[in-house]
Phi, psi and omega in degrees: 000140183272155187295334182273354183299136182203160176296126185291345182263311192247342180094354183284170180290162177270134183279318177198165184246158170211157187257141182241119177286149187243126175281349187285346184234153178296144182077000172060055179291151180258146178235150182269132170246152177232150176253126187298144176282350178250293182272350177074012175289161184249143182225140171285131186255343178269133178277109183211140181289115177287349188307317182288341183272001179260000177300132182053023176298139181305325182293340189249357181288147182300148176239155175290156184295143179277141179246145177299143171255115184291322179295316176302317189286326182288317182292327182292323181298318179295323186286325182294327182276329192246336188250317184308316185295337177289144182301316183253005177058042187283336184275132181213128191285073173075193186251006177303328174232122191294139183298121190285149179297321186300331185292324180287323183292321186261350183305137176070008178268346183084357175286158178226179180287352175269356183290147173294123185234134176239130173256118186268131183074039191286354181060225184268010173094023181306309185289317180300320183296321176298316183287332173296320184296327186281350177105015176280132193249004182213060185244151182208173181208167177218144177203111178301335182273002174285147171275338180205157176302147183240129170274110183272327176192166181309117177091356185247110187225136170264119182278140181270070175216166172283162178307310186298348180257356180290137177299126191293140182213177173263099186265131176285332180216135171235125188253125173248093180261099184065032177230338183290331174299340181274003187263137173285333177229077187291343174294305178297324173303311177295320174300321172301300189304327182299320180283358182256354177276158193274306194201183168303138183094345174292149183205160168256133172255129177232121178243121182196169176300150177231132179284067189204162171081181190299318185296316176294312179292337183270327188255335175046240186299346176259010178289122191307322183294343174297324171039054180293144000255019181273348168273110181277333175204154175222128186267162158270171177306311185298318186292316180298319180302311181294317178302313182296316178301321175302324182272001184085034180229154170253147177274114180270243177296134174253135181238100177294139175226161182203130174234148178306339179307325185295319181274311182293317179299317185294321175295325180292320182293317177303326173276003185055051177231148183303121185284346176274356174278172179298119184283353181286345177283342184240334186235138180291164177290336170295321179292321182292314179306314176302318181287330179292320181287325179296316180301316175297327174285348183270000171292057180220154184299132177091348184250331186287143181281354179211166179198151164255143183231139176266120179261119176253128186298135170289160176296169182301000000 
């Protein structure tokens, strides 16, 4: 272990190391991760350039142009008027249309679908396309691992640049959707983001894996969300709170999340199979159905293998 190895979240020392196999490279090479002795967050200890590991990454694959959705925009107009002003966005018109993540993120903030939103690490623009379909009119993204800018829809572009190279503007929300964990220096990333926010109600949203609950404790080094070596750190809730505080934020709303991929993908990794391949070649339909049901039950605080958190800037 190098003398400067420390937790990306709280800065404390690493308590112990373990080896994580990578499905992204031939031969399943292993990379060293360490668990913090204080907040128990996980940090990649090996210095490795992740660039080559993003080749053919599913988040960067080309997508067809996004078309507006009249249904979604109509529902979003009603939600914007009746639900967004509520602090927790608790009202939602039934289950015919699944509650969108953005409604939970932005409820009670004063933000609207006209607010400027930046998605950091946007890949080929999946989240931006979804926001566009809901009627968001001022969304953009950045991703330094793209070879060129990507047009998601008319007026919606992902720039092939890092966050620090984005032209400074007053953003109502900056989103790290499954991307902050790819940063070697998440503290600096959040500090930069804080300087780019606009006003009261502006916020940073972070959605990422969380080193907590039964999935992490069951699979450990085979947990698919470790995704060595592109995931440079994975926090616990305590670690995320400490990281946010160091960057000048308070952690507001926490939204637990769980998808079958955490279970199915981890089983594939344990069998040394590519977790993005067809799981039916390795697992029975009964096993897959059981994992889907279990994933749904894990959508609870402290149990979920991933979460999104709303970070609110502290006063000057």
